[in-house]
N, C-alpha and C positions, 0 to 999 in steps of 0.2 A: 651256643656252647663252645668254649674254647678248648682245643686239644693241643697238647704239646707234641708237635710233629717229630721232634728229635727223639722222643721216646718210642716212636712207632717203628716197626720194621721198614726197611728201605722201600719196599713195594707199596706200603700203605701210607707213607708220609704225606701225600697230597690231601688225605682226608683230614689233616689238621686245619684246613681252610673250610669255613662254613659255606662260602660261595661254591667251592669245588664239590662239596657234598650235595648241594642242591642241583648243580649241573649234572652230576652223576645220576641222580634220581631221574631227572628229565631224560637223560640219554638212555638209561635202562628202559624206561617206559616206551620210548620211541623205537628202540631196537627190538623190544618184545613184540610190538605191533608189526614191525617190518618182517620179523621171522614168521609170525602167524599168517601174515598176508601172503607170503610166498606159497605156503602149503594150501591155504584156502583158495587162492586164485588158480593154482595148478589143478586142484581137484574139482573146482567149479568147471574148468575147461573140460576135464575128463568126463564129468557127469553130463556135460552137454554133448558128449560124443566126439570131442575134439581129437585131432591127430597131432603128431609132432609138428606138422606145419602150422596148425592153429596155435600151438604153444609157442612156436617161434614168433608168430604174429604178436602175441601178448608180450613176450619177453623183449622183442624189438621196441615196442611202445615205451617201456620203462627206460631202457638204455638210451633210446633216441632222445627222450625228454631230458635225461641227465646230461648227455653230450651237448645238446643245444643250449642248455641253461648254465652249465657250470662255469664257463668263462665269464659271463655276466655276474654270476654269483661271486666270483673272485674279486671283480671290480667293486661290487657292493660291499664285500667284507673289508676292503681297505678304505672305505669311505663312510659306511653307515655303522652305527653301534651294533656289534654282533648279536647282542641279546635280542634286539628288535627283529633281526633277520630270523633267528631261531624261533622266536615266538610266532612270527607270521607263518613260517614253514609248518610248525606243528598244527596250527589252525587249519591250514590248507589240507594237510594230510588227514586230519580228523573229518573234514567235510567229504573228502574223496572216499574214505572207508565207509562213512555213513551212507553215502549214495549207493555204494556197492551192496551194502547190507539191505537197504530198502528194495533195490531191484531184485536181489536174490530171494528175499522173503516173499515178495509178491509174485515170483515165478516168471518174471518177464526178462530176466537177465540173458544176454547173449554174449558170444565171444568178443564181438567188437566193442561192447560196453566195457568189458574187462581191459581190453587193449587201450581204450581212451583214458580210463581211470589210471591205468599203469603209466601212461604217458604223463598225465598231470602229476602223479607221484614222483616220476623221474625228474620233472622240472623242479619240484620242491626240493628233492635231494640235491639237485645241482646248486642250490643256494645254501643248503644245510652244511655240507662238508667243508667248504672254504671258511664259512663263518665260525664253525666249531674249531677248526685248526688254528685260525687267527686269534680266537678269543682265549684259548687255553694258556698261551704264554703271558697274557695280560693278567691272568688270575693267579698263576703259580710262579714261584721262583725257578730259575733255569735248572737248578740241580734236581728239581722234582719232576721235570718233564718226562724223563724216561719212565719213571714209575707211573705217571698219569697215562702215558701211552700204553703202558702195560695193563693198567686197569681197563682202558678202552679195549685193548686186545683180548682181555678176559671176557668182558661184557659182550662184545660183538659176536664172537663165536658161541659162547655158552648160552647167552640170552637169545640172540637172533637165530642161531643155527640149532640150538638144542631145546631150550624152554619154549620159545615161541612156536616152532613146529609141533612140539609135543602137545602144547595147549590147543593149538588149532585142530590137530588130528582128533583129540578128545571131543571137542565141540562139534566137529564134523560128524563123528560117530553118533553123537547125541541127537543132533537136529539137522545138520547140514552146513554147508559153507556160510550161509547167511548169518548164523550165530557167531561164527568166527569173525566175519566182517564187522558185526555190531560190537564185538568185544574190542577189536583193535581201534575202533572209533572212540570208545571209552578211554582206552589207554592214552590216546592223543590228548584228550581233555586233561588227564592227569599231568602229562608232560607240559602242556601249555600253562596249567595252573602253577606248577613249580617254577617255571621260568618267570612267571609274573611276580614271584616272590623275590627274585634276584635283583641285584643292583647292576645298572649299566656301567660300562667302563669306557673311557675315552678312546677313540681310534688312535692307534700309535703311528701317527703320520703327520708331517708338516705339509700343509697345502700351499700351493703357489698363490701369491696375491693377485696375479693377473687373472681377470675374469675370462673364463672359457665356457662356452655353452655346454651343459651337461652331456648332451648327445655326443658332441665332439670329444669331450674329456673322457668319455667311456672308451672310445677307440684309441685315444692317446695312452690311457692306462693299459689297455690290452697290448698295444705295441710295445710299451716298456716291459711288460711281463714276458712277451715272446723274446725280446732282445736279451733279457737276463737269462732266459732258458738257453738260447743258442750260444751264448758266450761262456756258459758255465759248464765245463766239461763233465764233471761228475753227475750233474743233474741231467744233461742232455743224454749221456750214455745210458743212465739208468732208465730214463723214460723211453728211449728207443727200444731197449730190451723189453720193457713192460708192455708196449703196444703190440709187439709180436706175440708175447706170452699170452696176453689176454685173448688175442684172436685164436690161439691154439686151444685154450682150455675152457673159455667161458661158454661157448656153444654146447659142447658135450656135457658140462656140469649143469647148466641151467635148463637145457632143452631135452637132452637124451637120458640123463640120469633117472628121471621119473619112469621112463619107459623101460630102462634096463631093470629097475626094481620090479616093475609090474610084469614084464615079459619073461625075465630070466629067473626070478625068484618066486613069482606068483604073489608078491606082497601088494598091499594096498597103501592107504594114506599113512597108516602107522609105521609100516616098514620104510617108506620114503622118509618120514620124519626121523626114524632111527638113524638113517644114513647121514642126514643133516646134523643130527645130534652128535654123531661120532666125529664129524668134522669140527663141530663146536667145542666138544670136550678137549680134543687134541689142541685146538687153537687156544683154549683157555690155559692149558698146562704150558704150552710153549710161550705164551705171552707173559705169564706170571714168572716163569723161569728167567726169561730175559730181563724183566723188570727188577728182579731180585739180585742181579749181579752187575758188575761194572761192564761197560761196553768194551768189546774186544778191539784191539788195535787195528785189526784188519776188518773193520766194520763193513766197508763196501763189498769186499770179496765174499765174506760170509753171508751177507744179506742176499746178494745175487745168487749164490749157490743154494741158499735156503729156499728161495723161490723156485729155482729151476729143478732141483732134486726133490723138492716138496711135491711136485706134480708127477713125479715118476710113478707112484702107486696107481695113478689113474689108468695105467696100461692094463691092469688086471680086471678093471670093472666090467668090461665087455666080454671077458673070457670065463667068468665064473657064474655058476647058478646058486652059489652060497651067499646068503645075505651077510653072514658073519665075515666073509672075506671082503665084501664091499665096505663093511663097517670098519674093519682094521685098516684097509687102504685109505679110507677117508680120514680116519684118526691121524694117521701119519702125515697126510697132506696138511691137515689143520695144524698139527704140531710145528712143522717146519715153516709153513707159509706165514702163520700169524706171528711166530717168533721173529721172522725177518721183517714183518710189517711194523713191529714195535720199533725196531732200529730205524726204519725209514721215516716214521713220523717224528722221532727225536732228531734225526739228521736234518730234516727240513726246518724244524723249529729252532735248531741251534746254529745252522749255517746260513739261513736265508734272512736278510734284513727284515725287521718287523714291519716296515712300511710296504714291503713287497710280499709278505707271507700269504695274504689272502689270494693274491693273483697266482703266486707260484703253486699254492695248494690246489687252486682251480685248474691250473695247467697240468698238474700232476694227474688229476682225474680226467681232464679232457684228453690229454695225449695218450695216457695209458688205457683209456676206455674208448678211444675214437673208433676202434675196429670192433667194439663189443656188439653193436647192432648188426654188423656184417657177420660176425661169428655166429650170433644167434639166428640170423636169417638163413644162413647156409647149413647150420647144424641139422635141422630137420630133414631137408632134402638129401644132404650127404649121408645122414644116418639111414635113410630109407634106401639110398642107392648102394652104398658099400657095406651097410650093416653096422650094428652098434659096436661089435668087437674091433674092427679095424679103425673106427673113428676114435675110440678111447685109446687104442694102442698108439696111434699117431700122436695124440695129445700127450700121452705119458712119456714117450721116448724122445720126442722132439724138444721138450722143455729143458731137460738138463743139457742137451747138446747146445741149445741156444744160450744157456747161461755160460757154458765154457767158452763158446765163441765170443760172447760179449766181453768177458774178462781178458781174453787173448788179444782182441783188437783195441779195446778202449784203454788198456794199461792204466788202471786206476790205482795201482799200488802206491805210487809215489805220492799221490794226492792224499790218500787216507793216512799214510805215515806222517805227512807234513801237518795234517789237521786232525789230530785225535779228538774225539768227542768226550773222552774220559781219560784222565791221566796226564802225564807230562809230555809235551811235544818234543820232537827231535830238534835240538838247538841248531843243528847244522843245516836243516832244510826248512823249518817253519818260517813263515813270513810275518808272524805276529798275530796278536789277538784280533785285529780287524779282519784279517784274512780268515782266521778260524771261524769268526762269526758270519762271514759271507759278505762283508762290506768292501773288501779288497780282493783282487784276483788271487786264487791259490797259486802255489809256487810254479806249477807247470801250465798255467794259463796266462794269457795276456789280454786283458780287456782293453778295448779302445777308449 
């Protein structure tokens, strides 16, 4: 069915493409399964008598798999048709969820089983994100990328953080985590089936004629990606900020939040799902708001401030016994964090050369998540040592201070004014369309 995109609101114009509609269905099914898995895996650990240290063990498995695989996922996304990668990932995820369901249903599941499966799922995610990011600009015109990132920004928090956890908590209440595991395996079958209906697109890259062994070429591609990162000031500064931010916040959110809900409010799986839903609803509202408007001229400044100050409400999580306070705090976090994330996704797709987008997307995940396993590994012991309240307080207060320090030292203002993502550039400073697209050095950078 053909839809006139021009007649749709700005935030919905990507749905004029049939390919994009199918991709969105597959993405929604995958995000729903991922959100349900989070709650099901956490409560399976809790039912097994697990501690924060055990939950750290499981969380580290997932993040470690992601960090190990994501660089190679970026190389693959720049060389292999992205549809093929996404289809393979959905099949692998479906098998992992199915194995977890079988082990739980037969009563033989242990914490280490969940950790191993989480590691495999993390490896699969390491190939998913670069392929999705690199494929989207091949499906949609440039002017619809902000809206498409906004749609993802709505789906990711609302489906992954709200609907998925709520569905999992209901299934857990009915039968136990095994039923939630079985459900998410079925969702991956849906995602794979929809991707099977889509058309592949050519990789947007010209390959060298000189024959190079694939193993060696992989590391040449990685080297080129790192070189681009190091010589591109706005990219390097943002990812340096992100790696520290992730270390500060991911451990408390992923490992300590379930225990804050359980110990401070007396809540169970439903209460934990509600806190995740609050983050998701806030993220959905923030994403659709950003997708419905023109990008601000100071997009780098507002993006980094949104991430930093979006984490400030975490400071109250460990200080309250009221579930509603946690819900409001996480709603605000989701609102600001996801709104900034929409800007970031569009920034990458608009200013990074198409031939480099898969690798840069993978470097985005690798660099920004490199300390995630460390954060999750130390969160449990630190939470038991200093308590939940100080751990959340440190995460909440340090994040906005980090954002302010990044802007003060990186001085990204001149770059964002010279290279607007929406609107008319400043004729006195902009260096041309090639620079705005990322093919040439920005005005305040000198590439070798």
